[in-house]
C-alpha positions as CSV (number, residue, x, y, z in Angstrom):
1,M,14.0,15.4,5.4
2,N,16.5,12.3,5.4
3,L,15.4,8.9,6.0
4,S,16.1,9.0,10.1
5,E,13.9,12.0,10.5
6,M,11.2,10.4,8.8
7,L,11.0,7.3,10.7
8,L,11.4,9.5,14.0
9,K,8.5,12.4,12.6
10,L,5.9,10.7,10.0
11,K,3.1,8.9,10.6
12,I,3.1,6.8,7.1
13,I,5.9,5.8,4.9
14,M,5.8,3.9,1.6
15,F,8.3,1.8,0.1
16,G,7.9,0.6,-3.8
17,G,10.0,0.0,-6.7
18,K,10.8,-2.6,-9.6
19,G,10.3,-6.2,-8.1
20,G,13.5,-7.7,-6.7
21,V,15.3,-4.8,-5.9
22,G,15.0,-4.9,-2.1
23,K,11.7,-2.7,-1.2
24,T,11.0,-5.8,1.6
25,T,14.1,-5.4,2.9
26,C,14.8,-1.9,3.3
27,A,11.4,-1.9,4.6
28,S,11.6,-4.1,7.5
29,S,14.8,-3.1,8.7
30,S,13.7,0.9,9.1
31,A,10.2,-0.9,10.7
32,I,13.2,-2.0,12.6
33,W,15.3,0.6,13.3
34,A,11.8,3.2,14.6
35,A,10.5,0.6,16.5
36,E,14.2,0.1,18.8
37,H,14.0,4.1,18.3
38,G,10.5,4.5,20.4
39,R,8.3,4.2,18.2
40,N,5.2,2.1,18.0
41,T,4.9,0.4,14.5
42,L,3.5,-0.9,12.1
43,I,4.8,-2.4,9.1
44,I,2.2,-3.6,6.1
45,S,2.9,-5.5,3.4
46,T,0.1,-4.8,-0.1
47,D,2.2,-6.8,-2.1
48,P,-0.3,-9.4,-3.6
49,A,3.3,-12.1,-3.8
50,H,3.3,-11.5,-0.1
51,S,7.6,-11.6,1.2
52,L,7.3,-9.9,4.5
53,G,7.0,-12.5,6.6
54,D,10.0,-14.5,5.0
55,S,12.3,-11.4,5.4
56,L,11.3,-11.2,9.0
57,G,11.8,-14.8,9.4
58,I,8.3,-15.4,11.2
59,A,4.6,-16.8,9.9
60,L,2.6,-13.6,9.2
61,P,-1.2,-15.5,9.4
62,P,-3.1,-13.7,6.4
63,G,-5.0,-10.4,7.5
64,E,-3.8,-10.6,11.4
65,P,-1.6,-8.2,13.2
66,T,1.6,-9.9,14.5
67,K,3.8,-8.8,17.2
68,I,7.3,-9.6,16.0
69,P,9.2,-11.9,18.8
70,G,12.2,-9.5,20.2
71,V,11.2,-6.1,18.2
72,E,9.7,-4.4,21.0
73,G,6.7,-2.0,19.7
74,L,6.9,-3.5,16.2
75,T,3.7,-5.4,14.7
76,A,3.7,-6.8,11.0
77,L,0.3,-7.9,9.1
78,E,0.8,-9.1,5.3
79,I,-3.1,-8.5,4.0
80,D,-5.6,-11.5,3.0
81,P,-6.0,-11.2,-0.4
82,K,-9.1,-13.7,-0.5
83,A,-10.8,-11.5,1.9
84,D,-14.1,-10.4,1.6
85,M,-14.8,-7.5,1.5
86,S,-17.3,-7.4,4.5
87,E,-14.1,-7.6,6.6
88,Y,-13.6,-4.1,6.7
89,K,-15.5,-2.5,8.6
90,G,-13.5,-0.3,10.0
91,L,-14.1,3.2,8.3
92,T,-17.7,2.7,8.2
93,G,-18.9,0.6,11.3
94,M,-20.7,-1.6,8.8
95,S,-19.7,-3.3,6.0
96,P,-18.7,-1.2,2.3
97,V,-20.5,-3.7,0.4
98,E,-24.3,-4.5,0.9
99,R,-26.7,-6.3,-0.5
100,M,-30.5,-5.3,-1.2
101,E,-32.5,-7.0,0.6
102,I,-35.4,-8.1,-1.7
103,P,-38.5,-9.7,-1.2
104,D,-38.9,-13.9,-2.3
105,I,-41.2,-13.4,-4.8
106,M,-39.7,-10.3,-5.8
107,G,-36.6,-12.7,-6.2
108,E,-38.3,-14.8,-9.1
109,L,-39.1,-11.8,-11.3
110,P,-37.0,-11.4,-14.5
111,M,-34.3,-9.7,-13.3
112,M,-34.2,-9.3,-9.9
113,E,-30.8,-11.4,-9.8
114,D,-29.3,-9.8,-12.7
115,L,-30.0,-5.8,-10.0
116,Q,-28.9,-8.0,-7.5
117,D,-25.2,-9.3,-8.1
118,I,-25.4,-5.2,-9.9
119,T,-25.7,-3.7,-6.8
120,S,-23.5,-6.2,-4.6
121,M,-20.8,-5.5,-7.5
122,S,-17.2,-5.4,-6.3
123,P,-14.9,-3.5,-8.5
124,P,-12.2,-4.4,-10.6
125,G,-8.2,-4.6,-9.7
126,I,-9.8,-5.9,-6.1
127,D,-6.3,-7.1,-4.7
128,E,-5.3,-2.9,-4.8
129,V,-8.8,-2.8,-3.5
130,F,-8.6,-4.6,-0.3
131,A,-5.0,-3.2,0.0
132,L,-6.3,0.6,0.1
133,L,-9.2,-0.2,2.2
134,K,-6.8,-1.2,4.7
135,V,-4.5,1.6,3.7
136,L,-7.9,3.3,4.8
137,E,-8.2,1.5,7.6
138,F,-5.1,2.8,9.0
139,I,-5.2,6.4,8.3
140,E,-8.5,7.3,8.6
141,T,-9.5,4.5,11.5
142,D,-7.6,5.5,15.0
143,H,-5.2,3.2,16.3
144,D,-2.5,3.3,18.5
145,Y,0.7,3.1,15.8
146,D,3.0,6.0,15.9
147,L,3.6,4.9,12.6
148,V,2.9,3.0,9.7
149,I,5.6,1.6,6.7
150,F,3.7,0.3,3.9
151,D,5.7,-2.5,1.6
152,T,3.9,-1.8,-1.7
153,A,4.0,-4.2,-4.8
154,P,5.5,-3.9,-7.6
155,T,6.0,-0.7,-9.6
156,G,2.6,-1.7,-11.5
157,H,0.6,-2.5,-9.2
158,T,1.7,0.6,-6.9
159,L,0.7,2.5,-10.2
160,R,-2.7,1.3,-10.3
161,F,-2.9,1.2,-6.6
162,L,-1.7,5.0,-5.9
163,S,-4.8,5.6,-8.8
164,L,-7.0,4.1,-7.1
165,P,-8.3,6.4,-4.6
166,E,-9.7,8.8,-7.6
167,T,-11.0,5.6,-9.7
168,L,-12.5,4.4,-6.6
169,S,-14.9,7.7,-5.4
170,G,-15.8,8.4,-8.7
171,W,-16.6,4.3,-8.6
172,I,-18.4,5.1,-6.0
173,G,-20.2,8.3,-7.0
174,K,-21.6,6.3,-10.3
175,L,-22.7,3.0,-7.8
176,L,-24.8,6.1,-5.1
177,K,-26.5,7.2,-8.5
178,L,-27.3,3.3,-9.5
179,R,-28.0,2.1,-5.7
180,L,-30.8,5.5,-5.1
181,K,-32.2,4.7,-8.8
182,L,-32.4,0.8,-7.8
183,G,-33.8,1.3,-4.3
184,N,-36.2,3.6,-5.3
185,L,-37.3,0.9,-7.4
186,M,-36.8,-2.1,-5.4
187,G,-38.7,0.0,-2.5
188,M,-41.9,1.0,-4.7
189,M,-42.6,-3.0,-6.3
190,K,-41.5,-4.1,-2.3
191,S,-44.7,-2.2,-1.4
192,L,-47.0,-3.8,-3.4
193,F,-45.6,-7.3,-2.0
194,T,-44.7,-6.9,1.7
195,S,-46.1,-5.2,4.6
196,G,-45.0,-4.5,8.6
197,E,-42.1,-3.4,9.7
198,K,-39.6,-2.2,7.2
199,K,-35.5,-2.8,7.6
200,K,-33.5,-0.4,6.9
201,D,-31.0,-0.1,4.3
202,N,-27.8,1.5,4.7
203,S,-25.9,0.7,1.6
204,L,-26.0,4.2,1.0
205,E,-24.9,5.3,4.0
206,V,-22.2,2.8,4.0
207,L,-20.5,4.2,0.3
208,E,-21.6,7.7,1.2
209,R,-18.5,7.5,4.4
210,L,-16.7,4.7,2.2
211,K,-16.0,7.3,-0.5
212,D,-15.2,10.5,2.2
213,S,-12.7,8.9,3.9
214,I,-10.8,7.8,0.6
215,I,-11.1,11.9,0.1
216,R,-9.9,12.1,3.5
217,A,-6.9,9.7,2.9
218,R,-6.1,11.6,-0.2
219,D,-5.1,14.9,1.6
220,D,-3.3,12.5,4.2
221,L,-1.1,10.9,1.8
222,T,0.3,14.4,-0.1
223,N,0.5,15.9,3.1
224,P,4.5,16.4,3.4
225,M,4.2,16.0,7.6
226,I,2.0,13.0,7.6
227,N,3.8,10.8,4.3
228,S,6.5,9.9,2.3
229,F,7.3,8.0,-0.4
230,V,10.6,6.1,-0.5
231,V,11.6,4.5,-4.1
232,V,13.5,1.4,-4.0
233,M,15.7,0.7,-7.1
234,I,19.5,-0.8,-8.3
235,A,21.6,1.1,-10.7
236,E,20.4,-1.3,-14.3
237,E,18.8,0.7,-16.9
238,M,15.4,-0.9,-17.0
239,A,15.3,0.1,-13.2
240,I,16.4,3.8,-14.4
241,S,13.2,3.9,-17.3
242,E,11.4,2.1,-14.3
243,T,12.0,4.6,-11.9
244,G,11.2,7.3,-13.8
245,R,8.1,6.2,-14.5
246,L,7.0,5.7,-10.9
247,L,8.0,9.0,-9.9
248,N,6.1,10.5,-12.5
249,E,3.1,9.5,-10.9
250,L,3.9,9.8,-7.4
251,L,4.4,13.4,-8.9
252,K,0.9,13.4,-10.6
253,Y,-1.0,12.0,-7.3
254,N,1.3,15.1,-5.5
255,I,2.5,12.0,-3.4
256,P,5.8,12.9,-1.5
257,I,9.1,11.7,-2.3
258,S,12.5,13.2,-0.5
259,N,14.4,10.0,-0.7
260,I,15.2,7.1,-3.2
261,V,17.5,4.0,-1.5
262,V,19.6,2.8,-4.9
263,N,20.9,-1.0,-4.4
264,Q,22.6,-3.9,-4.4
265,L,26.2,-1.7,-4.9
266,Y,29.6,-3.2,-6.2
267,L,32.1,-2.1,-4.0
268,D,35.0,-0.6,-5.8
269,E,37.6,-3.1,-5.0
270,E,40.6,-4.6,-5.7
271,D,40.2,-8.5,-5.7
272,L,36.9,-8.0,-7.6
273,C,36.7,-11.3,-9.8
274,D,36.0,-10.2,-14.0
275,F,32.6,-10.8,-13.4
276,C,32.0,-8.2,-10.9
277,Q,34.4,-5.4,-12.3
278,S,31.7,-6.1,-15.2
279,R,28.8,-5.0,-13.3
280,R,30.2,-2.9,-10.6
281,K,32.1,-0.7,-14.4
282,M,28.1,-1.1,-15.5
283,Q,26.9,0.1,-12.2
284,A,28.8,3.6,-12.0
285,S,27.6,4.7,-15.0
286,N,24.4,3.7,-14.5
287,L,24.9,5.5,-10.7
288,L,26.0,9.0,-12.9
289,K,22.6,8.9,-14.7
290,I,20.8,8.2,-11.8
291,Q,23.0,11.4,-9.8
292,K,22.5,13.3,-12.9
293,V,18.6,13.2,-12.9
294,F,17.3,12.0,-9.7
295,R,19.7,14.1,-7.2
296,D,20.7,17.2,-9.2
297,K,17.8,17.7,-11.5
298,L,15.1,16.6,-9.4
299,G,16.5,17.1,-6.4
300,K,16.1,14.0,-4.7
301,E,18.2,12.9,-1.6
302,L,20.0,9.4,-3.1
303,I,20.6,6.9,-0.6
304,E,23.9,4.0,-1.7
305,I,23.3,0.6,-0.7
306,P,26.0,-1.8,-1.4
307,L,25.4,-5.5,-2.4
308,F,25.9,-7.9,0.7
309,R,27.4,-11.2,0.6
310,G,25.1,-12.8,2.3
311,E,20.9,-12.8,1.9
312,I,19.5,-10.3,4.1
313,R,16.9,-11.5,6.0
314,E,16.2,-12.2,10.2
315,Y,16.6,-9.7,12.9
316,D,20.9,-9.4,13.2
317,N,20.6,-9.3,8.4
318,L,17.8,-6.3,9.3
319,K,19.4,-4.5,11.9
320,I,22.8,-4.4,10.7
321,F,21.0,-3.6,6.8
322,G,19.6,-1.1,8.5
323,E,22.1,0.7,10.0
324,Q,24.0,0.8,6.5
325,L,20.6,2.5,5.5
326,I,19.3,5.0,8.0
327,K,23.2,6.1,7.8
């Protein structure tokens, strides 16, 4: 499936690759193209160092979906890395992390503060966790968008992000067991010191729902009729190696990949300076490797994009870039 077909048919498209190769530019221009072809599109940046707003030429309030002026049907969102987990209620109807209620008298007992900290802990890699929760929210809950495009973080963050469904699912499973044991213990102790109506503790239910959502989202992300990952790279040796690692991980997690964008290519022009000619020669050699390994061996479609003279940002330039990308 080529990129234009993906933008018109799929529900989710993820752009990722090495830092500085033009992921955000590719994601933004694709989102504009999709919106202008009738799809109600949301583009989300999961990169803690956001550049989506800079690319679109608009200030994006952290954590708030924002309509993009001049592009009907396009909304952009930069995930707030400082958000509290309590904000993510879309998956369960409740906060994903809830603290156990401990009676005042029990709070004075040894170890109670430590136990309360354990039951309200957050998993490691919190930036990726918040990104995953937002991904889950737009996969597993009802919304009005036809297409959700994710502008992912550089390769290292993306690989951790892709492994999070398994990691977080296992973490939640262990926390469920711990939560149940501590809940029973505290329930027994609470009954010794308190009386009257008991307030229902929903935290086990929240964690179970979140775990189920992770499993369902993993199924959607591996379904080629729903999601595809577009790898963005440049024709340099380090980018080839990093792209190879990314592709291996995508294949490991059964994430569909059909397109690889090779960006910032020097055109074969007669009036190139010595420096540009040297860069062009280097890129031509690396491009042969890319074609041999990623296209011929792995069967991925390559999209070759020339190096533009100016910076690609804001609507007019993104529109031009998008036409080249889709063509």
